[in-house]
C-alpha positions, 0 to 999 in steps of 0.5 A: 129186700123185696122188689117193690110193688107195681104201680096201678097208675095209668100214664098220661101221654105214654107211649103208644102201641105199635099199630096205633104209632105207625097209624099216628105216623101216617096220618100226620104226614099226610096231614103235614102235608096238606097243612103246607098246602093249606098255609100257601093257600091262605097266604095266597089268598090274602095276596090275592084280595089284598093287590088285585083289586076286586078280581078276589071277589069277583071270582069267589063270588061267580055263581055256576051249577043248576039253579033247578036242582037248587045248587046254583051256588058261588065258588066261595060256596061250592068251597064251603059246602062241597069241599069241605065235605071231602074233609069232614067225610075223612074226619067221619072216617078217623073218628069212627076207627078211633071208636072201634080200633083207636084211643077212644074205644077204651074208656078209661083212655078216652076220658083224657082226649075227649075232656081235653077236647071238650074244655078245650071247646067251652073254655073259648066260647066262654071267653068270647062270651065275657069280652062280649058281654062286657063289651056289648057285642053279638053272641052270635060268634061264641062257636067261632074260637072253638075248632082246632085245624090240625093240618094248620098246626102241622104244617107250623110244627114242619115249618118250625123243625120242631119233631114232637115225640109220638106221645104228644103226636097222638094226643094231638091228633085225637084232640082234632078229632074229637074237636071235629065231632063236636064242630059237626055238632055245633053246625048241625045244631045252632047252624041249621035254617028252615028244614025242608022235610022232603030233602031231608028225607030224601037225604036219610033215604040215601043214607039208608040205601049208602049203609045197605049197600055197604053191609051187603059189601057191594063195591064199585065206585061208580055206584058210591060216587053218584050216590054220595053226590045225591045224597050230598045235594039233598042235604044241602036243600035239606036246610042241614049243613051239607057237611054232616052228610059227609060225616054220617057217610064217613061214620057209616064205613066199617073200620075194623079188620077182618082175618082175610083183610089187611087194612078194613074198607074204612081205613083203605078208603081214608088212604084213597080220599085223604089226599084229596081232602088235605091236598085240594079241598082244604087249600081251595076252601082256604083260597077261597075264605081267607081272602080279607082285606088286611090294613092298618086300621083293620088289623086296629080293629081286629082288637077293638071290637068285642066281636073279633077280640073274642075270637082272638082271645078265645083262640089263643088263651081259651083253647090253651087254658082249657085243653090243659086245664081239662088235662090236668084235671082229667090225670088229677081225678082219674090219678094218672101219672104223666109220661116221665119224659114228659113235662106239663109246660109241654102240655101247655105248648100242644094246648097253645098249639091247638089254638090254631083255629083256621078251616072250622073256625073260618066255616062257622064264622061264615054261617054265624054271620051270614047277614052281616058280611062286613062282620064276616070278612072282620071275623076272618082277619080275627080268625088269621090274627088269633091263629098266627099269634097262636102259632107264634106262641107256640112255637116258642114254647116247643122251640124252648123244648126242641132239644128235648123232643128231639132226643125222645123221636130219635129214641122212639126211631132207632132201629139197631137192628134194621127189622122195620121194627122200632127198638123201642117195642121189643125190649122184652122179646129175646129173639131182639137181644139175640140179633143184637148180640149177634151185631156186636159181636161181629162189630167186636170181631171187626176191631179185634182184627183191626187192632191185630193189623194196627199192632202189626204195623205199629211193630214194623215201624218200630223194627230195625231199619 
């Protein structure tokens, strides 16, 4: 009988290549640690804001910085505009790497996460608009529920003890990278105040110098750090949100390796800066942004006001439906097949996990309602509530399939020949099977010896006294 013709259909959420698998594992390991710190910072902010009367507002509202440079900012402002620039710098490097060396470099492979991310941002915005159209609320917060917080999502995975297979983890990470890109565009386009063209011109000139130094191969942190700070300060004074400077510099780094390089400059710098971003910058932002007064009445208002209800439903319903629907549609129209080891409920569970929109959602909430501090606080409470509900829902869904995930994860990590490479990546290599044959032959010889020893001992026991 003739062998069946191979299928030309691509696999949705198929196994990653070994280099991509290693990169994803390292990136998510750092993000998970940062996510736990982020979770601790958020809880600390809530406790501080609700127990120490007035001290939270006093500290977060304390101003410092050179006013002559237009940088006399509150601590909360420094956290949102300064520290998050580090976070977006890392996001820019991640995006650049995905575009030139990761999954997004292949248009066919990029279609799935890009469509899923776009639908995962459009659906929450649509939910918010519908709720506020019916309820007569403000449309200013439409962008609040569009963001996904990858660090917080991974912290939830760490807390509930779920080991997602690498394909789902990579899907979540790529979603977050694309999500960050469009969040940056939303901030740049919709939340830019009156432009100071002199400062903007200075920032653009600084970026041009930054790019030129990189292309000339100039090295030295003592050159780039002062230049980056100058670009950030000029960008802030230009009226464009200062985090745009971070992502612009991240995108300029080279993320492809040359023959004599073990790591590209972008990968090297990301490895150095990611702990600073995940371990310090984002948790401090959470500490000075997540502190909102929580009471029975305040929680009731979250579900009664159209603006806050739109945020909650956007995160919980819009994100899950948008990402799942976008993934299904992309697979349907590209005739791609879902990985045989997974099921569509797995995609929905990960999509619901993306409803945790903590960091960037808080930032956009502050930008959207700057003229109404009371509503800003209520929007923050809605972000916290929506993220909490999404975390609980996704945790339940993922736990229901945890035994399956654990089996897949263990299969991906198994390394029986102890060469440092998971066995699933060596099934087509003769040398792997020869190593395994030698291992089994050694085990068989040991068992034969033990059998002979056992047989001799039994013979002695059965012999005459």
